[in-house]
Backbone and ligand atoms as CSV (ligand in chain L), in Angstrom:
chain,resi,resn,atom,element,x,y,z
A,1,MET,N,N,0.847,-1.192,0.000
A,1,MET,CA,C,0.000,0.000,0.000
A,1,MET,C,C,0.882,1.241,0.000
A,2,PHE,N,N,0.488,2.205,-0.768
A,2,PHE,CA,C,1.224,3.466,-0.884
A,2,PHE,C,C,0.345,4.601,-0.374
A,3,GLU,N,N,0.964,5.532,0.319
A,3,GLU,CA,C,0.229,6.704,0.788
A,3,GLU,C,C,0.574,7.887,-0.098
A,4,ILE,N,N,-0.416,8.748,-0.299
A,4,ILE,CA,C,-0.204,9.927,-1.125
A,4,ILE,C,C,-1.036,11.068,-0.558
A,5,LYS,N,N,-0.413,12.207,-0.425
A,5,LYS,CA,C,-1.131,13.395,0.064
A,5,LYS,C,C,-1.458,14.269,-1.140
A,6,THR,N,N,-2.724,14.605,-1.275
A,6,THR,CA,C,-3.123,15.429,-2.414
A,6,THR,C,C,-3.230,16.888,-1.956
A,7,PRO,N,N,-2.697,17.819,-2.752
A,7,PRO,CA,C,-2.582,19.209,-2.296
A,7,PRO,C,C,-3.794,20.096,-2.555
A,8,ARG,N,N,-4.705,19.662,-3.417
A,8,ARG,CA,C,-5.844,20.513,-3.797
A,8,ARG,C,C,-7.108,19.668,-3.894
A,9,ARG,N,N,-8.259,20.337,-4.034
A,9,ARG,CA,C,-9.518,19.584,-4.167
A,9,ARG,C,C,-9.476,18.700,-5.409
A,10,VAL,N,N,-9.023,19.284,-6.518
A,10,VAL,CA,C,-8.980,18.531,-7.772
A,10,VAL,C,C,-7.574,18.640,-8.358
A,11,CYS,N,N,-6.951,17.492,-8.595
A,11,CYS,CA,C,-5.602,17.498,-9.184
A,11,CYS,C,C,-5.263,16.081,-9.651
A,12,THR,N,N,-4.231,16.010,-10.471
A,12,THR,CA,C,-3.663,14.710,-10.817
A,12,THR,C,C,-2.200,14.717,-10.384
A,13,LEU,N,N,-1.734,13.562,-9.921
A,13,LEU,CA,C,-0.348,13.439,-9.465
A,13,LEU,C,C,0.291,12.249,-10.176
A,14,ASP,N,N,1.460,12.485,-10.749
A,14,ASP,CA,C,2.181,11.432,-11.468
A,14,ASP,C,C,2.747,10.418,-10.464
A,15,ILE,N,N,2.239,9.201,-10.507
A,15,ILE,CA,C,2.717,8.157,-9.599
A,15,ILE,C,C,3.537,7.095,-10.334
A,16,THR,N,N,3.892,7.387,-11.591
A,16,THR,CA,C,4.628,6.398,-12.395
A,16,THR,C,C,5.911,5.913,-11.719
A,17,PRO,N,N,6.748,6.808,-11.167
A,17,PRO,CA,C,7.980,6.310,-10.529
A,17,PRO,C,C,7.699,5.363,-9.360
A,18,ARG,N,N,6.637,5.608,-8.615
A,18,ARG,CA,C,6.322,4.747,-7.474
A,18,ARG,C,C,5.801,3.390,-7.953
A,19,VAL,N,N,5.052,3.393,-9.050
A,19,VAL,CA,C,4.566,2.116,-9.598
A,19,VAL,C,C,5.749,1.320,-10.154
A,20,SER,N,N,6.648,2.007,-10.853
A,20,SER,CA,C,7.848,1.339,-11.388
A,20,SER,C,C,8.690,0.742,-10.268
A,21,GLN,N,N,8.851,1.518,-9.201
A,21,GLN,CA,C,9.647,1.048,-8.064
A,21,GLN,C,C,8.982,-0.168,-7.417
A,22,ALA,N,N,7.654,-0.151,-7.331
A,22,ALA,CA,C,6.926,-1.283,-6.748
A,22,ALA,C,C,7.150,-2.547,-7.567
A,23,VAL,N,N,7.108,-2.404,-8.876
A,23,VAL,CA,C,7.328,-3.549,-9.767
A,23,VAL,C,C,8.732,-4.110,-9.555
A,24,GLU,N,N,9.702,-3.211,-9.429
A,24,GLU,CA,C,11.082,-3.639,-9.178
A,24,GLU,C,C,11.190,-4.337,-7.827
A,25,ASN,N,N,10.549,-3.746,-6.810
A,25,ASN,CA,C,10.656,-4.284,-5.449
A,25,ASN,C,C,10.080,-5.691,-5.322
A,26,ILE,N,N,9.001,-5.968,-6.052
A,26,ILE,CA,C,8.408,-7.303,-5.942
A,26,ILE,C,C,9.062,-8.286,-6.908
A,27,GLY,N,N,9.983,-7.789,-7.741
A,27,GLY,CA,C,10.716,-8.670,-8.640
A,27,GLY,C,C,9.896,-9.177,-9.810
A,28,LEU,N,N,8.891,-8.404,-10.179
A,28,LEU,CA,C,8.062,-8.813,-11.321
A,28,LEU,C,C,8.798,-8.481,-12.619
A,29,THR,N,N,9.001,-9.494,-13.461
A,29,THR,CA,C,9.704,-9.239,-14.722
A,29,THR,C,C,8.763,-9.300,-15.922
A,30,GLU,N,N,7.842,-10.276,-15.943
A,30,GLU,CA,C,6.894,-10.398,-17.054
A,30,GLU,C,C,5.490,-10.528,-16.481
A,31,GLY,N,N,4.587,-9.674,-16.928
A,31,GLY,CA,C,3.216,-9.745,-16.443
A,31,GLY,C,C,2.533,-8.405,-16.540
A,32,ALA,N,N,1.918,-7.995,-15.445
A,32,ALA,CA,C,1.231,-6.714,-15.434
A,32,ALA,C,C,1.159,-6.193,-14.011
A,33,ALA,N,N,1.075,-4.883,-13.905
A,33,ALA,CA,C,0.895,-4.245,-12.599
A,33,ALA,C,C,-0.482,-3.601,-12.598
A,34,MET,N,N,-1.271,-3.981,-11.621
A,34,MET,CA,C,-2.567,-3.343,-11.457
A,34,MET,C,C,-2.410,-2.264,-10.397
A,35,VAL,N,N,-2.873,-1.069,-10.720
A,35,VAL,CA,C,-2.887,0.028,-9.748
A,35,VAL,C,C,-4.337,0.251,-9.357
A,36,TYR,N,N,-4.595,0.183,-8.055
A,36,TYR,CA,C,-5.971,0.256,-7.552
A,36,TYR,C,C,-6.094,1.348,-6.488
A,37,VAL,N,N,-7.141,2.148,-6.607
A,37,VAL,CA,C,-7.393,3.251,-5.678
A,37,VAL,C,C,-8.644,2.916,-4.848
A,38,PRO,N,N,-8.491,2.719,-3.525
A,38,PRO,CA,C,-9.633,2.295,-2.703
A,38,PRO,C,C,-10.436,3.482,-2.159
A,39,HIS,N,N,-10.875,4.343,-3.048
A,39,HIS,CA,C,-11.623,5.535,-2.643
A,39,HIS,C,C,-12.801,5.767,-3.583
A,40,THR,N,N,-13.814,6.473,-3.090
A,40,THR,CA,C,-15.007,6.723,-3.919
A,40,THR,C,C,-15.005,8.122,-4.537
A,41,THR,N,N,-13.999,8.930,-4.193
A,41,THR,CA,C,-13.921,10.273,-4.775
A,41,THR,C,C,-12.524,10.546,-5.340
A,42,ALA,N,N,-11.812,9.491,-5.673
A,42,ALA,CA,C,-10.512,9.585,-6.330
A,42,ALA,C,C,-10.486,8.527,-7.427
A,43,ALA,N,N,-9.447,8.550,-8.251
A,43,ALA,CA,C,-9.381,7.620,-9.381
A,43,ALA,C,C,-7.934,7.481,-9.830
A,44,VAL,N,N,-7.739,6.677,-10.865
A,44,VAL,CA,C,-6.410,6.529,-11.454
A,44,VAL,C,C,-6.583,6.426,-12.964
A,45,THR,N,N,-5.661,7.047,-13.692
A,45,THR,CA,C,-5.742,6.990,-15.147
A,45,THR,C,C,-4.350,7.015,-15.746
A,46,ILE,N,N,-4.278,6.676,-17.011
A,46,ILE,CA,C,-3.027,6.766,-17.767
A,46,ILE,C,C,-3.252,7.781,-18.878
A,47,ASN,N,N,-2.388,8.792,-18.940
A,47,ASN,CA,C,-2.481,9.755,-20.029
A,47,ASN,C,C,-1.159,10.505,-20.157
A,48,GLU,N,N,-1.172,11.555,-20.957
A,48,GLU,CA,C,0.074,12.248,-21.264
A,48,GLU,C,C,0.683,12.940,-20.044
A,49,GLY,N,N,1.984,12.748,-19.891
A,49,GLY,CA,C,2.685,13.377,-18.786
A,49,GLY,C,C,3.757,14.346,-19.232
A,50,ALA,N,N,3.929,14.510,-20.551
A,50,ALA,CA,C,4.993,15.399,-21.036
A,50,ALA,C,C,4.565,16.859,-20.980
A,51,ASP,N,N,3.359,17.133,-21.442
A,51,ASP,CA,C,2.842,18.506,-21.443
A,51,ASP,C,C,1.823,18.623,-20.319
A,52,PHE,N,N,2.161,19.355,-19.271
A,52,PHE,CA,C,1.273,19.446,-18.101
A,52,PHE,C,C,-0.073,20.057,-18.458
A,53,ASP,N,N,-0.141,20.821,-19.543
A,53,ASP,CA,C,-1.416,21.411,-19.962
A,53,ASP,C,C,-2.456,20.342,-20.288
A,54,VAL,N,N,-2.005,19.163,-20.692
A,54,VAL,CA,C,-2.966,18.093,-20.984
A,54,VAL,C,C,-3.726,17.721,-19.706
A,55,GLN,N,N,-3.005,17.586,-18.601
A,55,GLN,CA,C,-3.671,17.275,-17.330
A,55,GLN,C,C,-4.637,18.396,-16.941
A,56,ARG,N,N,-4.200,19.634,-17.138
A,56,ARG,CA,C,-5.062,20.780,-16.815
A,56,ARG,C,C,-6.324,20.736,-17.680
A,57,ASP,N,N,-6.161,20.452,-18.976
A,57,ASP,CA,C,-7.314,20.400,-19.881
A,57,ASP,C,C,-8.270,19.276,-19.496
A,58,ILE,N,N,-7.718,18.128,-19.106
A,58,ILE,CA,C,-8.567,16.999,-18.698
A,58,ILE,C,C,-9.391,17.392,-17.470
A,59,LEU,N,N,-8.729,17.959,-16.480
A,59,LEU,CA,C,-9.442,18.309,-15.243
A,59,LEU,C,C,-10.451,19.430,-15.474
A,60,THR,N,N,-10.092,20.404,-16.286
A,60,THR,CA,C,-11.016,21.505,-16.588
A,60,THR,C,C,-12.251,20.985,-17.304
A,61,THR,N,N,-12.040,20.083,-18.254
A,61,THR,CA,C,-13.168,19.562,-19.033
A,61,THR,C,C,-14.050,18.656,-18.185
A,62,ILE,N,N,-13.441,17.803,-17.358
A,62,ILE,CA,C,-14.234,16.947,-16.475
A,62,ILE,C,C,-15.079,17.813,-15.530
A,63,SER,N,N,-14.486,18.899,-15.049
A,63,SER,CA,C,-15.224,19.775,-14.125
A,63,SER,C,C,-16.345,20.535,-14.832
A,64,LYS,N,N,-16.179,20.812,-16.121
A,64,LYS,CA,C,-17.274,21.439,-16.882
A,64,LYS,C,C,-18.408,20.436,-17.095
A,65,LEU,N,N,-18.035,19.200,-17.404
A,65,LEU,CA,C,-19.040,18.163,-17.654
A,65,LEU,C,C,-19.798,17.810,-16.379
A,66,ILE,N,N,-19.074,17.804,-15.254
A,66,ILE,CA,C,-19.658,17.410,-13.965
A,66,ILE,C,C,-19.368,18.533,-12.969
A,67,PRO,N,N,-20.165,19.585,-12.973
A,67,PRO,CA,C,-19.891,20.733,-12.098
A,67,PRO,C,C,-20.077,20.397,-10.629
A,68,ARG,N,N,-19.313,21.091,-9.794
A,68,ARG,CA,C,-19.399,20.846,-8.350
A,68,ARG,C,C,-20.801,21.147,-7.825
A,69,GLY,N,N,-21.427,22.191,-8.348
A,69,GLY,CA,C,-22.740,22.614,-7.847
A,69,GLY,C,C,-23.895,22.145,-8.708
A,70,GLY,N,N,-23.881,20.908,-9.137
A,70,GLY,CA,C,-24.971,20.383,-9.955
A,70,GLY,C,C,-26.194,20.045,-9.116
A,71,ASP,N,N,-27.222,19.533,-9.775
A,71,ASP,CA,C,-28.473,19.180,-9.103
A,71,ASP,C,C,-28.360,17.752,-8.555
A,72,TYR,N,N,-27.685,17.627,-7.423
A,72,TYR,CA,C,-27.408,16.312,-6.850
A,72,TYR,C,C,-28.206,16.094,-5.565
A,73,SER,N,N,-28.432,14.847,-5.200
A,73,SER,CA,C,-29.153,14.509,-3.978
A,73,SER,C,C,-28.222,14.216,-2.799
A,74,HIS,N,N,-27.015,13.749,-3.096
A,74,HIS,CA,C,-26.055,13.344,-2.070
A,74,HIS,C,C,-25.794,14.489,-1.086
A,75,LEU,N,N,-26.070,14.260,0.187
A,75,LEU,CA,C,-26.046,15.332,1.188
A,75,LEU,C,C,-24.643,15.792,1.564
A,76,GLU,N,N,-23.646,14.944,1.324
A,76,GLU,CA,C,-22.286,15.283,1.756
A,76,GLU,C,C,-21.701,16.456,0.963
A,77,GLY,N,N,-22.306,16.759,-0.192
A,77,GLY,CA,C,-21.845,17.899,-0.972
A,77,GLY,C,C,-20.704,17.600,-1.920
A,78,ASN,N,N,-20.376,16.317,-2.105
A,78,ASN,CA,C,-19.280,15.980,-3.011
A,78,ASN,C,C,-19.715,14.985,-4.091
A,79,ALA,N,N,-20.991,15.101,-4.489
A,79,ALA,CA,C,-21.517,14.180,-5.513
A,79,ALA,C,C,-20.698,14.253,-6.795
A,80,ASP,N,N,-20.244,15.460,-7.156
A,80,ASP,CA,C,-19.446,15.575,-8.384
A,80,ASP,C,C,-18.201,14.700,-8.302
A,81,ALA,N,N,-17.576,14.659,-7.129
A,81,ALA,CA,C,-16.354,13.863,-6.968
A,81,ALA,C,C,-16.644,12.363,-7.113
A,82,HIS,N,N,-17.795,11.911,-6.584
A,82,HIS,CA,C,-18.164,10.498,-6.743
A,82,HIS,C,C,-18.372,10.154,-8.219
A,83,ILE,N,N,-19.042,11.042,-8.940
A,83,ILE,CA,C,-19.317,10.786,-10.360
A,83,ILE,C,C,-18.013,10.770,-11.157
A,84,LYS,N,N,-17.128,11.726,-10.869
A,84,LYS,CA,C,-15.835,11.772,-11.566
A,84,LYS,C,C,-15.027,10.501,-11.304
A,85,SER,N,N,-15.045,10.021,-10.068
A,85,SER,CA,C,-14.329,8.791,-9.723
A,85,SER,C,C,-14.851,7.608,-10.526
A,86,THR,N,N,-16.161,7.522,-10.617
A,86,THR,CA,C,-16.745,6.405,-11.369
A,86,THR,C,C,-16.414,6.490,-12.851
A,87,LEU,N,N,-16.467,7.684,-13.420
A,87,LEU,CA,C,-16.202,7.816,-14.855
A,87,LEU,C,C,-14.740,7.555,-15.196
A,88,VAL,N,N,-13.823,8.027,-14.363
A,88,VAL,CA,C,-12.399,7.826,-14.646
A,88,VAL,C,C,-11.979,6.400,-14.285
A,89,GLY,N,N,-12.516,5.886,-13.165
A,89,GLY,CA,C,-12.227,4.510,-12.771
A,89,GLY,C,C,-11.195,4.422,-11.670
A,90,VAL,N,N,-11.250,3.346,-10.906
A,90,VAL,CA,C,-10.370,3.206,-9.744
A,90,VAL,C,C,-9.241,2.199,-9.957
A,91,SER,N,N,-9.062,1.728,-11.185
A,91,SER,CA,C,-7.930,0.843,-11.435
A,91,SER,C,C,-7.450,0.964,-12.877
A,92,VAL,N,N,-6.160,0.707,-13.047
A,92,VAL,CA,C,-5.584,0.557,-14.389
A,92,VAL,C,C,-4.668,-0.661,-14.351
A,93,LEU,N,N,-4.454,-1.229,-15.512
A,93,LEU,CA,C,-3.575,-2.382,-15.651
A,93,LEU,C,C,-2.465,-2.002,-16.625
A,94,VAL,N,N,-1.221,-2.113,-16.173
A,94,VAL,CA,C,-0.082,-1.728,-17.006
A,94,VAL,C,C,0.749,-2.978,-17.282
A,95,PRO,N,N,0.946,-3.340,-18.543
A,95,PRO,CA,C,1.809,-4.489,-18.837
A,95,PRO,C,C,3.236,-4.237,-18.361
A,96,VAL,N,N,3.898,-5.331,-18.003
A,96,VAL,CA,C,5.291,-5.263,-17.543
A,96,VAL,C,C,6.106,-6.261,-18.361
A,97,SER,N,N,7.232,-5.807,-18.890
A,97,SER,CA,C,8.139,-6.704,-19.589
A,97,SER,C,C,9.571,-6.347,-19.234
A,98,ARG,N,N,10.390,-7.366,-19.021
A,98,ARG,CA,C,11.787,-7.185,-18.610
A,98,ARG,C,C,11.890,-6.262,-17.399
A,99,GLY,N,N,10.917,-6.371,-16.524
A,99,GLY,CA,C,10.942,-5.616,-15.274
A,99,GLY,C,C,10.508,-4.166,-15.381
A,100,SER,N,N,10.092,-3.746,-16.599
A,100,SER,CA,C,9.705,-2.340,-16.784
A,100,SER,C,C,8.249,-2.222,-17.199
A,101,LEU,N,N,7.623,-1.134,-16.787
A,101,LEU,CA,C,6.259,-0.855,-17.231
A,101,LEU,C,C,6.274,-0.616,-18.741
A,102,ILE,N,N,5.282,-1.186,-19.429
A,102,ILE,CA,C,5.153,-0.907,-20.856
A,102,ILE,C,C,4.181,0.261,-20.992
A,103,LEU,N,N,4.766,1.435,-21.171
A,103,LEU,CA,C,3.978,2.659,-21.360
A,103,LEU,C,C,4.431,3.310,-22.658
A,104,GLY,N,N,3.502,3.981,-23.319
A,104,GLY,CA,C,3.860,4.733,-24.516
A,104,GLY,C,C,4.785,5.876,-24.148
A,105,THR,N,N,5.401,6.444,-25.155
A,105,THR,CA,C,6.401,7.499,-24.944
A,105,THR,C,C,5.899,8.603,-24.018
A,106,TRP,N,N,4.631,8.985,-24.185
A,106,TRP,CA,C,4.120,10.127,-23.427
A,106,TRP,C,C,3.255,9.715,-22.255
A,107,GLN,N,N,3.053,8.411,-22.082
A,107,GLN,CA,C,2.121,7.961,-21.040
A,107,GLN,C,C,2.734,7.965,-19.644
A,108,LYS,N,N,1.920,8.414,-18.687
A,108,LYS,CA,C,2.252,8.325,-17.267
A,108,LYS,C,C,1.014,7.847,-16.524
A,109,VAL,N,N,1.244,7.293,-15.330
A,109,VAL,CA,C,0.132,6.864,-14.479
A,109,VAL,C,C,-0.173,8.005,-13.510
A,110,PHE,N,N,-1.426,8.432,-13.491
A,110,PHE,CA,C,-1.809,9.571,-12.654
A,110,PHE,C,C,-2.840,9.176,-11.598
A,111,PHE,N,N,-2.535,9.506,-10.347
A,111,PHE,CA,C,-3.539,9.466,-9.290
A,111,PHE,C,C,-4.412,10.704,-9.481
A,112,CYS,N,N,-5.737,10.511,-9.476
A,112,CYS,CA,C,-6.667,11.622,-9.712
A,112,CYS,C,C,-7.442,11.922,-8.436
A,113,GLU,N,N,-7.266,13.123,-7.935
A,113,GLU,CA,C,-8.008,13.574,-6.749
A,113,GLU,C,C,-9.185,14.436,-7.187
A,114,PHE,N,N,-10.367,14.124,-6.638
A,114,PHE,CA,C,-11.547,14.918,-6.971
A,114,PHE,C,C,-12.215,15.523,-5.743
A,115,ASP,N,N,-11.689,15.235,-4.549
A,115,ASP,CA,C,-12.278,15.803,-3.332
A,115,ASP,C,C,-11.214,15.982,-2.251
A,116,GLY,N,N,-10.103,16.572,-2.655
A,116,GLY,CA,C,-9.007,16.791,-1.711
A,116,GLY,C,C,-9.098,18.165,-1.075
A,117,PRO,N,N,-8.040,18.594,-0.414
A,117,PRO,CA,C,-6.830,17.802,-0.159
A,117,PRO,C,C,-7.067,16.736,0.908
A,118,ARG,N,N,-6.458,15.583,0.710
A,118,ARG,CA,C,-6.631,14.462,1.635
A,118,ARG,C,C,-5.380,13.588,1.650
A,119,ALA,N,N,-5.319,12.743,2.670
A,119,ALA,CA,C,-4.345,11.657,2.692
A,119,ALA,C,C,-5.020,10.466,2.020
A,120,ARG,N,N,-4.415,9.967,0.964
A,120,ARG,CA,C,-5.021,8.897,0.164
A,120,ARG,C,C,-4.107,7.678,0.122
A,121,LYS,N,N,-4.644,6.621,-0.467
A,121,LYS,CA,C,-3.878,5.380,-0.628
A,121,LYS,C,C,-4.032,4.861,-2.053
A,122,PHE,N,N,-3.052,4.111,-2.489
A,122,PHE,CA,C,-3.251,3.285,-3.677
A,122,PHE,C,C,-2.437,2.011,-3.522
A,123,TYR,N,N,-2.842,1.007,-4.257
A,123,TYR,CA,C,-2.203,-0.299,-4.199
A,123,TYR,C,C,-1.606,-0.638,-5.553
A,124,VAL,N,N,-0.502,-1.357,-5.533
A,124,VAL,CA,C,0.077,-1.904,-6.756
A,124,VAL,C,C,0.104,-3.417,-6.593
A,125,ILE,N,N,-0.567,-4.115,-7.492
A,125,ILE,CA,C,-0.668,-5.576,-7.432
A,125,ILE,C,C,0.062,-6.152,-8.642
A,126,GLY,N,N,1.064,-6.969,-8.392
A,126,GLY,CA,C,1.825,-7.576,-9.470
A,126,GLY,C,C,1.170,-8.851,-9.940
A,127,LEU,N,N,0.947,-8.942,-11.254
A,127,LEU,CA,C,0.317,-10.128,-11.854
A,127,LEU,C,C,1.318,-10.760,-12.812
A,128,PRO,N,N,1.900,-11.899,-12.440
A,128,PRO,CA,C,2.915,-12.502,-13.311
A,128,PRO,C,C,2.312,-13.161,-14.545
A,129,GLY,N,N,3.138,-13.251,-15.612
A,129,GLY,CA,C,2.727,-14.059,-16.760
A,129,GLY,C,C,2.257,-13.304,-17.970
A,130,LEU,N,N,3.120,-12.557,-18.624
A,130,LEU,CA,C,2.762,-11.903,-19.874
A,130,LEU,C,C,2.744,-12.918,-21.001
A,131,VAL,N,N,1.653,-12.940,-21.766
A,131,VAL,CA,C,1.559,-13.855,-22.910
A,131,VAL,C,C,2.254,-13.193,-24.097
A,132,LYS,N,N,3.240,-13.885,-24.661
A,132,LYS,CA,C,3.971,-13.325,-25.800
A,132,LYS,C,C,3.495,-13.962,-27.085
A,133,GLU,N,N,3.646,-13.224,-28.158
A,133,GLU,CA,C,3.263,-13.734,-29.473
A,133,GLU,C,C,4.130,-14.949,-29.779
A,134,GLN,N,N,3.503,-15.984,-30.317
A,134,GLN,CA,C,4.236,-17.226,-30.598
A,134,GLN,C,C,4.993,-17.125,-31.910
L,1,ZN,ZN,ZN,-19.825,11.715,-0.584
């Protein structure tokens, strides 16, 4: 289990180095790493990490689609964060080969906060056994 402190209500944080380190630590060489977020108002996604504006555009657009002050019934006042978590998803699966994450040139793994700032957690689960083309 990994702990992560999120600095704002809505943000994404690059957790790729921590996922890579986890894969190395468990000695996984061929297979996949599942990253799982055990929260109802946070998520995890894979997208571009080279141009930070991409993350800003994603968060701005998600917030336009699902405004904080929408017509919601949930009394806690964070219904938008629950909806964003469900749409983005709480897990990703990253293939691993030769001990390294298989990510595209611009891809990074991002922890997505939708109701911070908070102390959060995520898990990295190593799944051995990558099927190779025969
Ligand atoms: Zn709630």
